[in-house]
N, C-alpha and C positions, 0 to 999 in steps of 0.2 A: 504494500500500500504506500502510495506517495504521501508524504507528510507535508502539509502546508498550513499556514495560519488560516487560510480560507476553509480548508477541510476540517480543521479543528473547531473553527467557529460553527460550522454546520453540525459537527458532532455535539458540541455544547448545546446548540439550539434543539437538537433531538434528544437531549438529556442522556447521552451515552455514558457520561461519567457521574450519573446520579443514581443512588440506590433507590429503586422504585418500590421496594418492599415497605410496607407501613412500619413506622417506628413503633417498637413495643411499648406497652403500657409503661408510663413513666413513674408513677408513684408506687411506693412500697406500702405494704400493709403494716400498720403499727402493731407493736407488741400488745397483746391483749385483745386483738381483733377476734371476733367470733364469727365463724362461717356457719356453724351448725350448732344451735343451742341444745340439740338432742345428744350431742357427742361430748366427750370429756374435755376438760381443760387441756390435758396433755395432747389430745388429738388436735385441738384448735391451735395450740402453740406450734405443734409440728407442721400443721398445714400452713400457718403464717410463714414459717421458715422455708418450707418447700416452695411455696408460690413466690416468695421474694427471691429465692435462688434461681428459680425458673425465669423470672423477669430479668434478673441480672445476666443470665446466660443469653437470653434473647437479645438484650441490649448489646452485649459483647459481640455476638454474631453479626448484628446489624452494623455496628461500628467497624468490625473487621472487613466486612464487604465494602463499606464506603472507603476505608483506607486503601483497599485494593484498587478501587475505581480511581481514586485520586492519584495513586501511584502510576496507574496506566496513563492518566492524563499527563503527568509530569514526564513520563517516558516519551509519549507521543509529541509533546511540546519540545522536548530536547531534540528529537530528530527533525522536527519542523525548523528549529533554529539552525541546526547544522546544514540542512538543505537550503534554507533561505540565504544564509551568508555565502554559501558556495555559489548559488545561482546569481545572486545580486552583485557579489564582490569578487568572485573567483577565488575565494580564500577558504581553505578547509580548516575548520576548528575541530578540536577533539571533544570527546564526551565530557571531560572535566570542565572545559570552558563553557560548553552549552549548559551544563548542570548549574554553573554559577549564574548564568543568565536566568535560568528557570527559577532559581531560589530568589534572586533579586526581584523578578517579576511577581513571584508569589507574595513576597513581603509587601510589595507596593499595591497589589491588586486583589488579593484573594477575599478581602472583606467585602468587596463589591461584586464577587462572582467570578467564575472562570473566564468569562468573556473579557473582563478587565485584566486578568492575568495574561491572556493572549495579547491584548493591546500593549501592555508593558513589555512583553517579550519581543514583540515586533519592534517597538521603539528602541529597546536596549540592543537588539540585534543590529539595527541600523547604526547605532552609536559604535558598537564594537567593530562592525564592518568598515565604517568610515575611518576609525582610528587605525585599524590594521592596514587599510589601504594607504593611509597617509604615511604610516611607518615604512611600508614597503616602498613607496615612492621615494621617501627620504633616503633609504638605503641605496637606492639605485642611482642617485644623483652624485 
């Protein structure tokens, strides 16, 4: 698959990197909660513990899936950056350099959504490409 900022924007618009599973119940049952008045206190206490543990496991599973999707987004963005700088500036950058651009774009834009991260990655890629081109021209003079 060709990676580009445009294809990433399309993927974000289609919610490719969003966990579409419903988020598990958020609140825990409080100690002393009674599920069944006909059963013993011990049974109800055990049931509170069991259901709270079940909720926590579901939350952990949901979060794990979202982390995987976010990680895939970062990988796809890294390759889009590498391909963009090569296509626009004729300069091949490595994974480590692209990863630094991803991290900087994430820090600047993630609070406003993945589309904003892509925007900053595009901007930072141009900056890096222009700086590296200028350095390359300076060495050749």
